KOLSE-190100 format. One line per 10 residues: their letters; for each residue z, y, x of N, C-alpha, C, O. Coordinates in Angstrom, 2 decimals, m for minus. Layout:
BEGIN
a	Z,Y,X,Z,Y,X,Z,Y,X,Z,Y,X  ...
END
This chain:
BEGIN
giavfrvpvq	m19.41,m7.12,m26.09,m20.28,m6.55,m25.10,m21.74,m6.72,m25.43,m22.56,m5.85,m25.16  m22.07,m7.86,m26.03,m23.46,m8.14,m26.36,m23.92,m7.24,m27.51,m25.00,m6.66,m27.45  m23.11,m7.13,m28.55,m23.49,m6.36,m29.73,m23.41,m4.85,m29.49,m24.31,m4.11,m29.87  m22.35,m4.41,m28.87,m22.13,m2.97,m28.72,m22.90,m2.40,m27.54,m23.59,m1.38,m27.68  m22.80,m3.04,m26.37,m23.41,m2.50,m25.16,m24.76,m3.12,m24.81,m25.39,m2.73,m23.83  m25.19,m4.08,m25.60,m26.49,m4.76,m25.40,m26.57,m5.42,m24.01,m27.59,m5.34,m23.33  m25.46,m6.07,m23.61,m25.43,m6.79,m22.34,m26.17,m8.11,m22.52,m25.79,m8.91,m23.38  m27.21,m8.35,m21.75,m27.93,m9.62,m21.91,m27.18,m10.77,m21.26,m26.55,m10.61,m20.21  m27.23,m11.93,m21.90,m26.65,m13.15,m21.34,m27.80,m14.00,m20.85,m28.59,m14.50,m21.64  m27.90,m14.16,m19.53,m29.00,m14.91,m18.95,m28.81,m16.42,m19.07,m29.78,m17.17,m19.16
gsyidlavgs	m27.54,m16.87,m19.08,m27.25,m18.30,m19.11,m26.97,m18.79,m20.51,m27.25,m18.12,m21.51  m26.41,m19.98,m20.56,m26.12,m20.66,m21.83,m24.79,m20.20,m22.41,m23.80,m20.04,m21.69  m24.78,m20.00,m23.73,m23.55,m19.65,m24.41,m22.56,m20.83,m24.38,m21.35,m20.62,m24.34  m23.08,m22.03,m24.41,m22.22,m23.22,m24.36,m21.52,m23.29,m23.00,m20.33,m23.58,m22.93  m22.25,m23.04,m21.92,m21.64,m23.02,m20.59,m20.57,m21.94,m20.50,m19.51,m22.15,m19.90  m20.84,m20.80,m21.10,m19.87,m19.71,m21.11,m18.62,m20.11,m21.90,m17.50,m19.79,m21.50  m18.81,m20.81,m23.02,m17.67,m21.27,m23.82,m16.85,m22.31,m23.06,m15.62,m22.28,m23.12  m17.51,m23.22,m22.34,m16.78,m24.23,m21.56,m15.98,m23.55,m20.45,m14.81,m23.89,m20.24  m16.59,m22.61,m19.75,m15.87,m21.86,m18.73,m14.68,m21.10,m19.30,m13.63,m21.01,m18.68  m14.87,m20.54,m20.49,m13.78,m19.82,m21.16,m12.64,m20.75,m21.52,m11.47,m20.38,m21.42
lffigaslal	m12.96,m21.96,m21.95,m11.92,m22.93,m22.28,m11.09,m23.31,m21.06,m9.87,m23.46,m21.16  m11.73,m23.47,m19.93,m11.00,m23.75,m18.70,m10.06,m22.60,m18.36,m8.91,m22.82,m17.97  m10.55,m21.36,m18.50,m9.73,m20.19,m18.22,m8.55,m20.09,m19.19,m7.43,m19.80,m18.78  m8.82,m20.33,m20.46,m7.76,m20.27,m21.46,m6.69,m21.32,m21.17,m5.49,m21.03,m21.27  m7.11,m22.52,m20.80,m6.15,m23.57,m20.48,m5.28,m23.20,m19.29,m4.07,m23.38,m19.33  m5.90,m22.68,m18.23,m5.14,m22.27,m17.04,m4.19,m21.12,m17.36,m3.07,m21.09,m16.86  m4.63,m20.19,m18.18,m3.78,m19.05,m18.54,m2.62,m19.48,m19.42,m1.50,m19.00,m19.26  m2.88,m20.40,m20.35,m1.79,m20.89,m21.21,m0.77,m21.68,m20.40,0.43,m21.57,m20.65  m1.22,m22.47,m19.45,m0.29,m23.21,m18.60,0.55,m22.25,m17.77,1.74,m22.48,m17.57  m0.05,m21.17,m17.30,0.70,m20.16,m16.56,1.74,m19.49,m17.46,2.86,m19.23,m17.02
gllistfaqn	1.37,m19.21,m18.69,2.31,m18.64,m19.66,3.45,m19.59,m19.96,4.60,m19.17,m20.13  3.13,m20.88,m20.04,4.17,m21.88,m20.27,5.14,m21.94,m19.10,6.35,m22.07,m19.28  4.61,m21.83,m17.90,5.46,m21.81,m16.71,6.38,m20.58,m16.73,7.56,m20.69,m16.41  5.84,m19.45,m17.09,6.65,m18.23,m17.17,7.76,m18.41,m18.20,8.89,m17.97,m17.98  7.46,m19.05,m19.31,8.47,m19.23,m20.36,9.61,m20.14,m19.93,10.70,m20.06,m20.50  9.38,m21.00,m18.94,10.48,m21.84,m18.46,11.46,m21.05,m17.60,12.60,m21.47,m17.44  11.03,m19.93,m17.06,11.91,m19.08,m16.26,12.67,m18.09,m17.13,13.79,m17.70,m16.78  12.09,m17.68,m18.24,12.70,m16.65,m19.08,13.77,m17.25,m20.00,13.65,m18.38,m20.46  14.80,m16.45,m20.24,15.86,m16.88,m21.14,15.66,m16.36,m22.55,16.27,m16.86,m23.49  14.81,m15.35,m22.70,14.49,m14.84,m24.04,13.09,m14.25,m24.03,12.43,m14.19,m22.99
qfqafqmtif	12.65,m13.82,m25.19,11.27,m13.33,m25.32,11.05,m12.05,m24.53,9.97,m11.86,m23.96  12.02,m11.18,m24.48,11.87,m9.93,m23.75,11.69,m10.18,m22.26,10.87,m9.53,m21.62  12.46,m11.12,m21.70,12.30,m11.46,m20.28,10.92,m12.05,m20.01,10.30,m11.74,m19.00  10.45,m12.88,m20.92,9.11,m13.47,m20.76,8.05,m12.37,m20.76,7.11,m12.42,m19.97  8.20,m11.40,m21.64,7.25,m10.29,m21.70,7.27,m9.50,m20.40,6.21,m9.13,m19.90  8.45,m9.23,m19.86,8.55,m8.49,m18.60,7.93,m9.27,m17.45,7.29,m8.68,m16.58  8.12,m10.58,m17.44,7.54,m11.39,m16.36,6.02,m11.43,m16.42,5.36,m11.51,m15.39  5.47,m11.37,m17.62,4.01,m11.39,m17.72,3.38,m10.14,m17.12,2.25,m10.18,m16.64  4.11,m9.03,m17.13,3.60,m7.81,m16.50,3.40,m8.05,m15.01,2.43,m7.56,m14.42  4.32,m8.81,m14.38,4.21,m9.08,m12.95,3.10,m10.09,m12.64,2.73,m10.26,m11.48
vllpsillsg	2.58,m10.74,m13.65,1.43,m11.62,m13.47,0.14,m10.88,m13.84,m0.89,m11.05,m13.19  0.22,m10.08,m14.89,m0.96,m9.38,m15.39,m1.50,m8.34,m14.41,m2.71,m8.29,m14.17  m0.63,m7.53,m13.85,m1.10,m6.47,m12.93,m1.77,m7.02,m11.68,m2.86,m6.57,m11.33  m1.17,m8.00,m10.98,m1.89,m8.56,m9.84,m3.18,m9.27,m10.25,m4.15,m9.28,m9.50  m3.19,m9.84,m11.44,m4.41,m10.50,m11.90,m5.56,m9.50,m12.00,m6.67,m9.78,m11.55  m5.29,m8.37,m12.57,m6.33,m7.36,m12.74,m6.73,m6.75,m11.39,m7.91,m6.55,m11.12  m5.74,m6.48,m10.55,m6.02,m5.80,m9.29,m6.65,m6.71,m8.24,m7.48,m6.26,m7.45  m6.27,m7.99,m8.20,m6.71,m8.88,m7.13,m7.84,m9.83,m7.52,m8.34,m10.57,m6.66  m8.26,m9.82,m8.77,m9.25,m10.81,m9.21,m10.69,m10.42,m8.89,m11.60,m11.24,m9.04  m10.90,m9.21,m8.47,m12.27,m8.75,m8.27,m12.79,m8.04,m9.50,m13.96,m7.64,m9.54
fmfpydgmpq	m11.97,m7.88,m10.50,m12.36,m7.20,m11.73,m12.46,m5.70,m11.51,m13.42,m5.06,m11.96  m11.46,m5.12,m10.82,m11.48,m3.68,m10.58,m11.96,m3.31,m9.18,m12.67,m2.32,m9.00  m11.58,m4.12,m8.20,m11.94,m3.85,m6.82,m12.71,m5.03,m6.26,m12.42,m6.17,m6.62  m13.68,m4.80,m5.38,m14.47,m5.91,m4.85,m13.61,m6.89,m4.06,m12.78,m6.49,m3.24  m13.81,m8.16,m4.32,m13.05,m9.22,m3.67,m13.28,m9.20,m2.16,m12.33,m9.37,m1.39  m14.51,m9.00,m1.74,m14.83,m9.03,m0.31,m14.21,m7.87,0.46,m14.06,m7.96,1.68  m13.85,m6.80,m0.22,m13.25,m5.65,0.43,m11.75,m5.76,0.59,m11.12,m4.88,1.19  m11.16,m6.82,0.06,m9.71,m7.00,0.13,m9.30,m7.59,1.48,m10.09,m8.28,2.12  m8.08,m7.32,1.92,m7.58,m7.97,3.13,m7.49,m9.48,2.92,m7.46,m9.96,1.78  m7.44,m10.22,4.00,m7.42,m11.69,3.93,m6.23,m12.20,3.15,m6.37,m13.15,2.37
waqfiaeaip	m5.06,m11.59,3.32,m3.87,m12.05,2.60,m4.01,m11.84,1.11,m3.53,m12.66,0.32  m4.68,m10.76,0.69,m4.89,m10.50,m0.73,m5.89,m11.49,m1.32,m5.75,m11.91,m2.46  m6.91,m11.85,m0.54,m7.87,m12.85,m1.00,m7.20,m14.21,m1.18,m7.53,m14.95,m2.10  m6.26,m14.52,m0.30,m5.52,m15.78,m0.40,m4.72,m15.83,m1.70,m4.72,m16.85,m2.38  m4.05,m14.73,m2.03,m3.29,m14.66,m3.29,m4.23,m14.70,m4.48,m3.93,m15.33,m5.49  m5.38,m14.03,m4.38,m6.33,m13.97,m5.48,m6.88,m15.34,m5.86,m7.23,m15.57,m7.01  m6.95,m16.25,m4.90,m7.46,m17.59,m5.20,m6.53,m18.38,m6.11,m6.96,m19.36,m6.72  m5.27,m17.98,m6.21,m4.32,m18.66,m7.09,m4.29,m18.05,m8.49,m3.54,m18.50,m9.35  m5.10,m17.03,m8.71,m5.11,m16.33,m10.00,m6.30,m16.84,m10.83,m7.44,m16.81,m10.35  m6.05,m17.31,m12.06,m7.16,m17.83,m12.89,m8.27,m16.81,m13.15,m9.44,m17.18,m13.22
lthfnrivrg	m7.92,m15.54,m13.30,m8.93,m14.53,m13.61,m9.97,m14.38,m12.50,m11.12,m14.04,m12.78  m9.60,m14.62,m11.26,m10.54,m14.56,m10.14,m11.69,m15.54,m10.37,m12.86,m15.19,m10.23  m11.33,m16.76,m10.70,m12.34,m17.81,m10.90,m13.13,m17.58,m12.18,m14.33,m17.86,m12.23  m12.47,m17.08,m13.21,m13.17,m16.81,m14.46,m14.19,m15.68,m14.28,m15.28,m15.74,m14.85  m13.83,m14.66,m13.51,m14.80,m13.58,m13.23,m16.05,m14.13,m12.56,m17.17,m13.73,m12.90  m15.87,m15.03,m11.62,m17.03,m15.63,m10.94,m17.87,m16.46,m11.90,m19.09,m16.46,m11.82  m17.20,m17.18,m12.79,m17.93,m18.00,m13.77,m18.74,m17.10,m14.70,m19.93,m17.35,m14.93  m18.10,m16.07,m15.23,m18.78,m15.18,m16.18,m19.94,m14.45,m15.51,m21.02,m14.35,m16.08  m19.72,m13.96,m14.31,m20.81,m13.26,m13.61,m21.96,m14.20,m13.30,m23.13,m13.83,m13.40  m21.61,m15.44,m12.92,m22.66,m16.41,m12.62,m23.49,m16.76,m13.83,m24.71,m16.79,m13.76
imlraaslgd	m22.83,m17.03,m14.95,m23.55,m17.44,m16.16,m24.29,m16.26,m16.78,m25.45,m16.39,m17.16  m23.63,m15.12,m16.90,m24.24,m14.00,m17.59,m25.30,m13.27,m16.78,m26.29,m12.80,m17.33  m25.10,m13.18,m15.49,m26.02,m12.38,m14.67,m27.08,m13.22,m13.95,m28.23,m12.79,m13.82  m26.69,m14.42,m13.48,m27.61,m15.23,m12.69,m28.13,m16.47,m13.41,m28.88,m17.25,m12.83  m27.74,m16.64,m14.68,m28.13,m17.83,m15.46,m27.68,m19.12,m14.77,m28.40,m20.12,m14.78  m26.48,m19.08,m14.17,m25.95,m20.26,m13.50,m25.56,m21.31,m14.54,m25.18,m20.98,m15.66  m25.67,m22.56,m14.15,m25.25,m23.65,m15.03,m23.82,m24.05,m14.66,m23.23,m23.51,m13.73  m23.28,m24.99,m15.42,m21.92,m25.46,m15.11,m21.86,m26.12,m13.74,m20.83,m26.07,m13.07  m22.94,m26.74,m13.33,m22.98,m27.33,m12.00,m22.92,m26.29,m10.90,m22.34,m26.52,m9.84  m23.51,m25.13,m11.16,m23.49,m24.05,m10.17,m22.10,m23.43,m10.02,m21.75,m22.97,m8.93
vggelmalgl	m21.33,m23.43,m11.08,m19.98,m22.85,m11.04,m18.93,m23.96,m11.08,m17.78,m23.72,m11.46  m19.31,m25.14,m10.69,m18.40,m26.29,m10.72,m17.17,m26.11,m9.85,m16.08,m26.56,m10.22  m17.32,m25.46,m8.71,m16.17,m25.22,m7.84,m15.12,m24.34,m8.51,m13.92,m24.56,m8.36  m15.59,m23.35,m9.24,m14.67,m22.46,m9.96,m14.00,m23.20,m11.12,m12.82,m22.98,m11.39  m14.75,m24.07,m11.80,m14.16,m24.87,m12.87,m13.11,m25.82,m12.32,m12.06,m26.02,m12.94  m13.39,m26.40,m11.16,m12.41,m27.29,m10.53,m11.16,m26.52,m10.12,m10.04,m27.03,m10.24  m11.34,m25.30,m9.63,m10.18,m24.47,m9.25,m9.34,m24.15,m10.48,m8.11,m24.21,m10.42  m9.98,m23.81,m11.59,m9.23,m23.54,m12.82,m8.53,m24.80,m13.31,m7.39,m24.74,m13.78  m9.20,m25.94,m13.20,m8.57,m27.20,m13.59,m7.37,m27.52,m12.72,m6.36,m28.02,m13.22  m7.47,m27.24,m11.43,m6.35,m27.48,m10.51,m5.18,m26.55,m10.82,m4.03,m26.97,m10.81
iflvtliiat	m5.48,m25.29,m11.09,m4.42,m24.34,m11.46,m3.75,m24.81,m12.74,m2.53,m24.76,m12.86  m4.54,m25.28,m13.70,m4.00,m25.80,m14.96,m3.06,m26.96,m14.70,m1.93,m26.98,m15.20  m3.51,m27.94,m13.92,m2.69,m29.13,m13.67,m1.41,m28.80,m12.92,m0.33,m29.27,m13.29  m1.51,m28.01,m11.88,m0.34,m27.69,m11.06,0.69,m26.91,m11.88,1.88,m27.25,m11.86  0.25,m25.88,m12.59,1.21,m25.08,m13.35,1.79,m25.88,m14.52,2.97,m25.71,m14.85  1.00,m26.74,m15.13,1.51,m27.56,m16.23,2.53,m28.58,m15.73,3.54,m28.82,m16.39  2.27,m29.17,m14.58,3.23,m30.13,m14.01,4.54,m29.43,m13.65,5.62,m29.94,m13.94  4.45,m28.26,m13.01,5.66,m27.53,m12.65,6.42,m27.10,m13.90,7.65,m27.20,m13.95  5.69,m26.61,m14.91,6.35,m26.20,m16.16,7.01,m27.39,m16.85,8.10,m27.24,m17.40  6.38,m28.53,m16.82,6.97,m29.73,m17.42,8.23,m30.16,m16.69,9.22,m30.54,m17.31
lrfrkrld	8.20,m30.08,m15.37,9.38,m30.45,m14.60,10.53,m29.46,m14.80,11.70,m29.84,m14.75  10.20,m28.20,m15.02,11.22,m27.18,m15.21,11.75,m27.13,m16.63,12.81,m26.55,m16.87  11.06,m27.72,m17.58,11.44,m27.62,m18.98,12.80,m28.26,m19.22,13.02,m29.40,m18.81  13.69,m27.56,m19.88,15.00,m28.06,m20.27,15.20,m27.79,m21.76,15.00,m26.67,m22.22  15.57,m28.79,m22.47,15.83,m28.63,m23.90,17.24,m28.07,m24.06,18.21,m28.65,m23.58  17.35,m26.94,m24.75,18.64,m26.30,m24.96,18.86,m26.07,m26.45,17.91,m25.94,m27.22  20.10,m26.03,m26.84,20.46,m25.75,m28.23,21.25,m24.46,m28.35,22.20,m24.37,m29.12  20.85,m23.45,m27.58,21.58,m22.19,m27.65,20.75,m21.09,m28.25,21.23,m19.96,m28.38
END
């Protein structure tokens, strides 16, 4: 976006990288949780579609978060992309620091911990 569309980054690249790492961790933990439910790779791929579509639609990426019904906002708070969108917008547009987006980082950290704990508890070693 910076090179092709000349989007200016008002904040720190390091802050953006730290926020991205939190998002990547939460997304990987969610993927790990999905893999504990799937019996093969094709099932895992199909399940990710049911996570990917709500993520795009409810995160505020395509539609404004404030315009969503209350129940949709409640679901959106459990989606990592919602918090990452707020982090990226804060750092890139408002020059926010990590302290300014600390609540979103904590939410991503909580999503990471909860999904990783559930995935660990669900993990079963199989030889089939």
